[in-house]
C-alpha positions in Angstrom: -2.3 -40.4 210.2 0.2 -42.7 208.8 0.0 -44.5 205.6 -1.0 -48.0 205.6 0.6 -50.8 203.4 -1.5 -52.5 200.8 -1.8 -56.0 203.6 -2.8 -53.6 206.0 -5.5 -51.8 203.8 -6.9 -55.0 202.7 -7.3 -56.1 206.3 -8.4 -52.6 207.3 -11.3 -53.6 204.7 -11.9 -56.6 206.0 -12.4 -55.1 209.7 -14.7 -52.3 208.8 -16.9 -54.6 206.8 -17.1 -58.0 209.0 -17.4 -56.0 211.7 -19.8 -53.3 210.1 -18.1 -50.5 211.9 -20.2 -47.7 211.0 -18.8 -44.5 210.0 -15.4 -45.6 210.0 -13.3 -46.2 207.0 -10.3 -48.5 206.4 -8.1 -45.4 205.8 -9.4 -44.2 209.7 -7.8 -46.8 211.2 -4.4 -46.2 212.6 -1.6 -48.9 211.8 0.0 -48.4 215.5 -3.7 -47.5 217.6 -4.6 -50.4 219.8 -7.5 -52.1 218.1 -9.4 -53.0 221.8 -9.8 -50.3 223.9 -8.9 -47.4 221.7 -11.0 -45.2 219.3 -12.4 -47.7 217.7 -14.5 -49.4 220.7 -13.4 -53.7 219.6 -14.6 -56.2 222.4 -14.0 -60.0 222.6 -17.2 -60.9 220.6 -15.5 -58.9 218.2 -12.1 -60.6 218.3 -14.5 -63.2 217.3 -15.8 -62.0 214.7 -11.9 -60.8 212.8 -10.6 -64.5 214.1 -13.5 -65.6 212.0 -13.3 -63.3 209.4 -9.1 -63.8 209.1 -9.8 -67.7 208.4 -12.0 -67.6 206.0 -10.1 -64.8 203.9 -6.7 -65.9 204.8 -7.1 -69.8 205.2 -5.8 -70.5 208.5 -7.0 -69.7 212.0 -6.3 -67.4 214.6 -6.5 -69.9 217.8 -8.0 -68.2 221.6 -4.8 -69.9 223.4 -2.3 -69.0 221.5 0.0 -66.9 224.1 0.9 -64.5 221.4 -2.3 -63.6 221.1 -2.2 -60.0 223.1 1.0 -59.2 220.7 -0.8 -60.4 217.5 -4.2 -58.7 217.8 -2.3 -55.2 219.2 -2.9 -53.1 216.7 -3.6 -53.4 212.9 0.3 -53.9 211.8 1.0 -56.4 214.4 -2.3 -58.3 213.1 -1.4 -57.8 209.2 2.3 -58.6 210.1 1.0 -62.0 211.4 -1.2 -62.8 208.4 1.7 -62.0 206.4 3.5 -64.9 207.9 0.7 -67.8 208.0 -1.5 -66.7 205.3 -2.6 -70.0 203.3 -4.9 -68.1 200.2 
C-alpha cells in the first residue's frame, strides 16, 4: 500500500466521511487507484457528493462541464493535486 501525503490523507478522510464509505478507512484508499469503477464502487452520484464536499472544504467548485474531469477524478492523487492547485481555504 502506497503512503499518502498529508493532503491526500485529508482528502481521503473527507471522501470516507462525506460518502459514508462503510468498512473503508482513509488509509485503505490507494492514491493511484481509480476512484470510479474500482474497489470503492463509486458512481456519478458520488462524484456530485465529492464535488460538494470539496467546494465546502476547499472553497472552489469542481464544475461538471470541465473537460479535465476525467483526469481530475481519475484517482485520489490526481484529485488531491487539483485541489492543492486551486484551493482557497
